[in-house]
C-alpha positions, 0 to 999 in steps of 0.5 A: 500500500502506497503512501497518502497523496500530498494534500489529500484528506488521508495525508492531512489526517496523518499530519494531524495525528502526528501533531496530536490535533485530533478532537479531545472528545475522541481521546480515551484517557483510560486507554491513552488512545487518540481516535480520529473521529466519532466512528473510530472512538465508538469502535474503540469503546467496543473493543476488548482492550477498552472493556478490560481497562474500564472493568479495572477502573475504580472510583478512586481512579476517576477522583485521581484524574479529576484532582490531577486535571484541576491541579494542572489547570490551576497551575498553568493559570497561575503561572501564565496569567496570574490574577489577570482576567482571561476568557475561560474557553481561550485558556482551556485551548491553551491548556490542552496544547500539552499532549500529555495533559489529563483529558476532561472526559476522564474526570467527573466533569462532562463540560468546561462550564461545570468545571469552571463553576466548580472552581468558582464555588470552591474559591479557586477562581473568580468568574467575570461577566456572569450575567445570567442568574441561572447556572443552566444558562451559563455557557463558558464556551461562548467566549463571554465568560472571563476567569481569574486566578485567586492567589490566597497563599501566605506569600501572596498575602504578605506581598499585597500587604507590603504593596498597600503600605508602599502605596499609602506611604509613597507620595506621588509627584504631584503631592511633592510639587504641591508641598514644595510650592506651599513651602516656598510660599510660606518662606516668602511670606515669612521673609516679607514679614521679617523685612517689614518688621526691620523697617519699622524698627529702623524708623523707630530707632532713627526717631529716638536718636535725633538731637532735641533742641532748646525749647523757648516759651514766651508768655504774653502778658494779659491785656489790662482792661480799663475801669468802667464807671458805673452810672448812678441813678437818682431814685428820688428823681424817678419818684417825682 
């Protein structure tokens, strides 16, 4: 059988298989086998190999897959984006680029929406842009739901406290300029006040040090008034 012709569908399928770009829902985590399409996945599920591995699967194994999937998901979110917001579906596409990651179909979560809501309820991520009140109406895959990592570690709390102290104690450039301007104005007013006081003291001292001349008082004599002769009236003449 010859090799697939370049550019044909078979050739592209082989290239996709080599790069691990098949759909994740056609991947069997228990058997660690990637199927190309839905028919191949159904055939694999009916195979004795898959049935034998599934029979040996225990509930503890599903919990182990779930815990590992959640741990890897949060670790990549913390390292790549920190506490910044990012679309949940976009980040999930970044997460599944690793071919060796634990696939979601091996966990107890059957959709990304359920998984994100679980992380939000357990206080591990924040959900932004959640407008619907009913959880059944939430669709993470629509690209409108944003998530951000919640870093509640002891080191993170100490770092946040130090940053808050620095922000409170640190003066901005505008505050520094305003304080310098107020200081210059106060110094100028103080200098003007001192100069005015010096001028007043100088004027007072010059007035006190001036020589005092002799004072001469001239007292004028009072003008003597002449005697006024009183006219005598003869009362007997008036009676006649």
